[in-house]
Structure formats: C-alpha cells, structure tokens
C-alpha positions as CSV (number, residue, x, y, z in Angstrom):
1,X,-10.2,2.5,36.8
2,X,-9.1,5.6,34.9
3,X,-10.8,7.5,32.1
4,X,-9.7,7.0,28.5
5,X,-9.4,10.2,26.4
6,X,-9.6,9.1,22.8
7,X,-8.6,11.6,20.0
8,X,-9.8,10.8,16.5
9,X,-11.4,12.4,13.5
10,X,-14.3,11.2,11.4
11,X,-12.7,10.7,8.0
12,X,-9.6,9.0,9.3
13,X,-9.6,5.3,8.1
14,X,-7.4,4.3,11.0
15,X,-9.8,5.9,13.5
16,X,-12.7,4.2,11.8
17,X,-11.0,0.8,12.3
18,X,-10.1,1.7,15.9
19,X,-13.8,2.7,16.5
20,X,-15.0,-0.7,15.2
21,X,-12.5,-2.6,17.4
22,X,-13.4,-0.4,20.4
23,X,-17.1,-1.1,19.9
24,X,-16.5,-4.8,19.4
25,X,-14.4,-5.1,22.6
26,X,-17.0,-3.1,24.6
27,X,-19.7,-5.5,23.4
28,X,-17.7,-8.6,24.1
29,X,-16.4,-7.8,27.6
30,X,-18.8,-6.3,30.1
31,X,-15.8,-5.1,32.3
32,X,-14.9,-2.6,29.6
33,X,-18.3,-1.0,29.6
34,X,-17.7,0.6,33.0
35,X,-14.6,2.5,31.7
36,X,-15.3,6.2,31.2
37,X,-14.3,7.0,27.6
38,X,-14.3,10.6,26.3
39,X,-14.1,10.7,22.5
40,X,-12.7,13.9,21.1
41,X,-13.0,14.7,17.4
42,X,-9.9,16.8,17.0
43,X,-11.4,18.7,14.0
44,X,-14.5,19.6,16.0
45,X,-12.7,20.4,19.2
46,X,-9.3,21.8,18.2
47,X,-8.9,23.8,21.4
48,X,-9.0,20.7,23.5
49,X,-6.9,18.7,21.1
50,X,-4.2,21.4,21.0
51,X,-3.7,20.9,24.8
52,X,-2.3,17.4,24.2
53,X,1.0,16.3,22.8
54,X,0.3,14.0,19.9
55,X,0.6,14.1,16.1
56,X,-1.3,11.1,14.8
57,X,-4.8,9.7,15.4
58,X,-6.1,7.6,16.8
59,X,-4.5,8.5,20.1
60,X,-5.5,7.2,23.5
61,X,-4.7,8.7,26.9
62,X,-5.4,6.7,30.1
63,X,-5.5,8.8,33.2
64,X,-3.9,11.7,31.4
65,X,-0.9,9.7,30.1
66,X,-0.5,8.9,26.4
67,X,-0.6,5.1,25.9
68,X,-1.1,4.8,22.2
69,X,-0.7,7.0,19.1
70,X,-1.2,6.2,15.4
71,X,-2.6,3.2,13.6
72,X,-3.8,0.6,16.0
73,X,-4.5,-3.1,16.0
74,X,-7.3,-4.8,17.9
75,X,-4.8,-5.9,20.4
76,X,-3.5,-2.4,21.0
77,X,-7.0,-1.1,21.5
78,X,-7.6,-3.9,24.0
79,X,-4.4,-3.1,25.7
80,X,-5.6,0.5,26.2
81,X,-8.8,-0.8,27.8
82,X,-6.8,-3.2,30.0
83,X,-4.6,-0.3,31.2
84,X,-7.6,1.7,32.2
85,X,-8.9,-1.3,34.2
86,X,-5.5,-2.0,35.7
87,X,-5.4,1.5,37.0
88,X,-8.3,0.6,39.3
89,X,-6.1,-1.4,41.6
90,X,-3.4,1.3,41.6
91,X,-5.8,4.1,42.6
92,X,-7.5,2.2,45.4
93,X,-5.3,3.1,48.2
C-alpha cells in the first residue's frame, strides 16, 4: 500500500465535500483505515505545496503520482483509496 498525499485548503467547498467523503469511506471500510494519508493545507504549508505540480484542490497523489485533481465525487475519492491499496500488491516483490 502506498501513502496518499492530499492537498486541500480549509475554505474550499470542493475540499470540504472531499473531506466528508473521505471520512465516510474510512469509517465504512476498515481496509482503508490502514492507508497512510498526509493532509496538506496548501495555504498553511505553501513551501511543500509548491513542490508539486497541480493547480486545483482537492488533489490526491498516491505514491508520489498525481491521481486526481479538482472537484471530486465520492466515487473518485474511493478510487484514490483503492489505488493506494492496489499498490500493496505491486510493491510486494
């Protein structure tokens, strides 16, 4: 499994919705709870945020690769979590 790096900012309505879906999915599926998720508020940590290539939040990276940028649906947030889990099999070798 690979780490998720999640860029957002507090007043972004799309980020607020993505946060709710993320929390719901983590509560519903115990497999997701083991995924390491680093949340970066781009306004509070601009130095780190500037090191990554994205324009819109929410943005998700899995294992250092951008997998979603911009407004998200519940399905897209779940797909990010699934990609982090799927990487587990790929890295076990």
